[in-house]
C-alpha positions in Angstrom: 5.5 -9.6 21.8 1.8 -9.2 21.5 0.1 -8.9 18.0 -0.9 -5.4 17.2 -1.0 -6.1 13.9 0.1 -7.4 10.8 3.4 -6.7 11.1 3.6 -8.7 14.7 2.5 -11.5 14.0 5.8 -13.5 12.3 7.7 -12.0 16.1 4.8 -13.4 17.6 4.4 -16.7 15.7 7.9 -17.2 16.6 7.5 -16.6 20.1 5.1 -18.9 20.6 7.3 -21.6 18.4 9.9 -21.5 20.6 8.1 -22.2 23.7 6.5 -24.9 22.4 9.2 -26.2 21.0 10.6 -25.9 24.8 7.5 -27.4 26.5 7.2 -30.4 23.8 11.1 -31.3 24.7 10.9 -31.0 28.9 7.4 -33.1 28.4 8.1 -35.7 26.2 6.7 -38.6 25.8 3.9 -36.1 26.2 3.6 -33.5 23.8 1.4 -30.2 23.5 -1.6 -30.1 21.0 -4.1 -27.8 20.5 -7.8 -28.9 19.9 -9.4 -28.2 16.6 -11.9 -26.5 15.2 -14.2 -29.4 15.0 -14.3 -31.8 17.1 -13.9 -34.5 13.9 -10.6 -32.7 13.2 -7.4 -34.5 14.3 -5.8 -32.3 16.9 -2.9 -29.5 16.1 0.3 -30.3 16.9 4.0 -28.0 16.4 3.9 -28.8 13.4 1.0 -26.6 11.9 2.2 -23.6 13.4 5.5 -23.8 11.9 4.1 -24.6 8.5 1.3 -21.6 8.8 4.6 -19.4 10.1 6.3 -20.6 6.5 3.2 -19.7 4.2 2.5 -16.5 6.4 5.7 -15.0 5.4 5.6 -16.5 1.8 2.2 -14.5 1.9 3.8 -11.1 3.9 6.1 -11.2 0.6 3.9 -11.3 -1.8 2.4 -8.3 -0.3 5.4 -6.2 -0.2 6.6 -7.5 -3.5 3.1 -6.1 -4.5 3.5 -2.9 -3.3 6.5 -1.8 -4.5 5.2 -3.0 -8.3 2.0 -1.1 -7.9 4.8 1.9 -6.6 6.4 1.3 -9.9 3.3 1.3 -12.4 2.0 4.3 -10.6 5.2 6.1 -10.8 5.3 4.9 -14.8 1.7 6.8 -15.0 2.5 9.6 -13.4 5.5 10.2 -15.6 3.6 9.5 -18.5 1.0 12.4 -17.3 3.6 14.7 -16.8 4.6 14.3 -20.1 1.2 14.8 -22.0 0.2 17.8 -19.4 3.9 19.3 -21.0 2.4 18.9 -24.6 -1.3 20.6 -23.3 0.8 23.5 -22.5 2.2 23.4 -26.0 -0.5 22.9 -27.8 -2.4 25.7 -25.7 0.1 28.1 -26.0 0.0 27.5 -29.9 -3.6 28.2 -29.7 -3.6 31.5 -27.7 -0.9 32.3 -30.5 -2.3 31.6 -33.5 -5.7 30.8 -33.3 -7.5 33.3 -30.6 -10.1 34.8 -33.1 -11.3 31.0 -33.8 -13.3 28.4 -31.9 -11.0 26.3 -31.1 -9.3 28.3 -28.6 -12.9 28.7 -26.2 -13.0 25.1 -26.6 -9.7 24.3 -25.1 -10.3 22.1 -21.8 -9.5 23.0 -18.2 -6.1 21.6 -17.7 -5.8 18.9 -15.2 -3.8 18.3 -12.6 -1.3 15.3 -11.8 -3.3 13.7 -9.7 -6.7 14.0 -11.2 -9.1 10.8 -11.6 -7.6 8.6 -14.2 -10.9 9.2 -16.4 -11.1 13.0 -16.3 -7.1 13.2 -17.2 -7.8 10.5 -20.1 -11.3 12.4 -21.2 -9.0 16.4 -21.1 -6.1 14.6 -23.3 -9.1 12.7 -25.9 -10.2 16.4 -26.1 -7.5 17.8 -27.0 -6.8 15.3 -29.5 -10.3 15.8 -31.0 -9.3 19.4 -31.3 -5.9 18.6 -32.9 -7.9 16.5 -35.6 -11.0 19.5 -36.4 -7.9 22.1 -36.5 -6.5 19.6 -39.4 -8.9 19.3 -40.9 -10.0 22.6 -41.0 -7.6 25.7 -43.2 -5.6 27.6 -41.0 -4.9 30.9 -40.1 -2.5 32.9 -41.7 0.9 32.1 -40.3 0.3 28.8 -39.3 1.2 25.4 -41.6 -0.4 22.0 -41.0 0.0 19.0 -39.9 0.5 21.0 -36.3 3.9 20.0 -34.9 4.3 20.8 -31.4 8.4 20.8 -29.3 10.5 17.9 -30.7 8.2 16.9 -33.8 5.9 16.3 -31.8 2.5 15.3 -34.1 -0.9 14.5 -33.8 0.2 10.5 -33.9 2.5 10.9 -30.8 -0.8 12.6 -29.0 -2.2 9.4 -30.3 0.2 7.4 -29.0 0.9 9.3 -25.6 -2.7 8.6 -24.6 -2.8 5.1 -25.4 0.0 4.5 -23.3 -1.5 6.2 -20.4 -4.3 3.8 -20.9 -2.5 0.8 -20.7 0.1 2.1 -17.7 -3.3 2.9 -15.4 -4.6 -0.5 -16.8 -1.5 -2.0 -15.4 -1.6 -0.1 -12.3 -5.4 -1.8 -11.7 -4.2 -4.7 -12.3 -1.3 -4.6 -10.1 -3.6 -2.9 -7.4 -5.4 -5.7 -7.4 -3.2 -8.6 -7.2 -2.0 -6.4 -4.0 -5.0 -6.8 -2.6 -5.4 -10.1 -3.2 -2.0 -10.9 -1.6 -3.5 -9.3 1.0 -6.4 -11.0 1.7 -4.4 -14.2 1.4 -2.3 -13.1 3.9 -4.9 -12.2 5.9 -6.8 -15.5 5.4 -3.5 -17.5 7.0 -3.1 -14.9 10.1 -6.8 -15.7 10.9 -6.2 -19.5 11.0 -2.9 -18.4 13.3 -4.6 -16.8 15.6 -6.6 -19.2 17.3 -4.0 -21.7 17.7 -2.0 -19.2 19.2 -5.0 -18.3 21.6 -5.9 -22.1 22.1 -2.0 -22.6 22.7 -2.6 -20.7 26.0 -5.2 -23.0 27.5 -3.8 -26.3 26.2 -0.5 -25.7 28.3 -1.8 -25.2 31.9 -4.5 -28.0 30.9 -2.0 -30.2 29.7 0.8 -29.4 32.1 -0.2 -27.7 35.1 -0.7 -24.5 36.0 2.0 -24.4 38.3 4.7 -25.6 35.1 7.4 -23.2 34.7 6.0 -23.6 31.0 2.5 -21.9 31.8 4.1 -19.2 33.5 5.7 -18.4 31.0 3.6 -18.4 28.2 4.1 -15.8 25.4 1.5 -13.0 25.2 -1.1 -12.7 22.7 -2.7 -9.3 23.5 -1.0 -6.3 24.8 -1.8 -5.6 28.8 -4.7 -3.2 29.6 -3.3 0.3 30.4 -1.3 3.3 29.5 -0.4 4.1 26.0 3.1 4.8 25.7 4.3 8.8 25.2 5.5 8.5 21.2 8.7 10.0 19.8 9.6 12.2 17.1 11.8 10.5 14.1 13.4 12.2 11.5 15.9 10.6 9.0 18.4 11.4 5.9 19.9 9.8 3.5 23.7 9.1 4.1 26.6 7.9 1.2 28.8 6.3 0.8 26.8 3.7 3.0 24.2 4.4 0.6 21.4 3.7 3.3 18.9 5.8 5.5 19.9 6.7 9.3 16.5 7.5 11.1 17.2 9.1 14.6 14.3 9.9 17.0 13.5 11.2 20.4 13.4 9.0 23.7 10.1 8.5 25.4 9.6 9.9 29.0 8.0 7.1 30.1 9.6 4.7 32.5 8.6 1.8 31.8 10.2 1.4 27.6 11.1 -1.8 26.7 11.9 -1.2 23.5 12.3 0.6 19.7 11.1 -0.7 16.7 11.5 0.4 12.9 9.2 0.0 10.8 8.7 0.4 7.5 6.6 1.0 4.3 6.4 1.2 0.6 5.5 4.5 -0.9 3.0 6.9 -1.6 1.3 6.4 1.8 2.3 4.8 5.0 -0.6 1.6 5.7 -0.3 0.4 9.1 -1.2 -2.8 7.8 1.5 -3.2 5.2 4.1 -2.2 7.8 7.3 -4.6 8.2 9.2 -4.2 11.3 12.8 -3.7 9.8 15.0 -3.4 13.5 14.5 -3.4 16.9 16.9 -1.6 19.7 16.0 -1.4 23.6 15.2 1.2 25.7 18.9 2.8 26.4 20.1 1.9 23.0 21.5 5.0 21.1 18.5 6.2 19.4 18.9 5.7 15.8 18.3 3.2 12.9 20.6 2.4 9.9 18.4 0.3 7.1 18.0 0.3 3.5 15.0 -1.8 3.3 12.6 -0.1 0.2 15.9 2.0 -1.0 18.0 -0.3 -3.7 18.7 2.2 -6.3 18.8 6.0 -6.9 15.2 7.5 -7.1 14.2 4.3 -5.0 11.6 6.4 -1.9 11.0 4.4 1.1 8.6 5.3 4.4 9.3 4.5 7.7 8.0 4.8 11.9 9.7 4.3 14.9 7.1 2.4 17.6 7.6 2.9 21.2 6.6 0.1 22.7 5.9 -0.5 26.7 6.7 -3.5 29.1 2.7 -4.0 28.9 3.1 -4.5 25.0 1.1 -1.3 24.2 2.6 0.8 21.4 3.1 4.4 19.7 3.8 4.9 16.8 6.1 8.1 15.8 5.4 10.5 12.7 5.9 9.1 9.0 9.7 9.6 8.2 10.2 10.1 3.9 13.5 9.2 2.8 14.2 9.1 -0.9 17.8 7.8 -2.3 18.7 10.7 -4.2 18.3 10.2 -8.3 22.0 10.1 -9.7 
C-alpha cells in the first residue's frame, strides 16, 4: 500500500522489507543497498530499514500512549470543573437568597462554561473565592450565619482546595500535551528517515538487478497513482455486550475499482488524521462490518473510528467519524 499518512508508514515499510528480503535472497551473493544521503557514509542495507521500522513502532506507541494519558488528564480536569460549577451555582443561589441588598450579589461574576479557557475559568473561581473571603470578614445579613457553608459541608477551605486541585490538573494536562507533542515529533523524525530509503530502494533495484528483473516489476508502490479519489462510505457503530466490543458497519462504495476497506481509530476528543491507527482491513466484497476493542478497555472508555475506502490505485477516502463509548457501569 502507498504512504498516505502516518498510519500507513508501518504497513508500507513492511511491504518494502518483504520485497527487499526476497530480492536479496534471489540475487545472492549480491545484495541490494541504497545510496546514503552523504557520499562519505556507507551504503544503507536492509538491516537499517528493519531497525528504523522497530523504532517507528516504538514512537507510534509512545504517541498513542501519550494521547490516552492526555485524554484521562483532560477528563479529570473536566470533572473538577463540573464540581466547581456546582459550587458556583450553590454560592450564587445563596447570594440571591440572602445578599440581594448587598454589593456582593452585583459583584458576582458571570458563570463560565465547562469549555471556557482555563485561565478565564480559574479567574472566575478566584473571583468567587475573593467574594467569599470578603463576606466572611463582613457582618452577615439577618438570618445568615458565618462561616458560610454550602451543601455537603463545603466551606471556604473546600473552595480553596478545589481551585488548587484544578490548577494542578490543568498543569498536568499541559505537561502531558507537551509530552505527546514531543512523541509525535520523534515519530515524524523516524518517518522522515524511512521515506528516502523507500524512495531510493525503488531506484536501486532496477539499477542493481536490472529493469527486466521480476523484483523490478513487483516493486511496492510508495505513492498513490494519479486518478480519481474513490467514493467514500457512511459508517455507524454500537457498543455490544457481552462481547464488550464495538461493532462498526458501513455502506459499500459504488465504485468498481475498490481494493479494500480499512478501520482506523484515534483517541478522543477529536479525530486527528496524523494520530490515527489502522486497526483492521477487509477486501471489497467482504461483509461490511468490523468488530474491535481498540481504545475500549474499561467501562467509560471512548474511542473514535473511521472506515477508509481504498481503490486499486492506492487512493483513499475516509468516512464520517464514529464515536463509541463503553457505557459506564
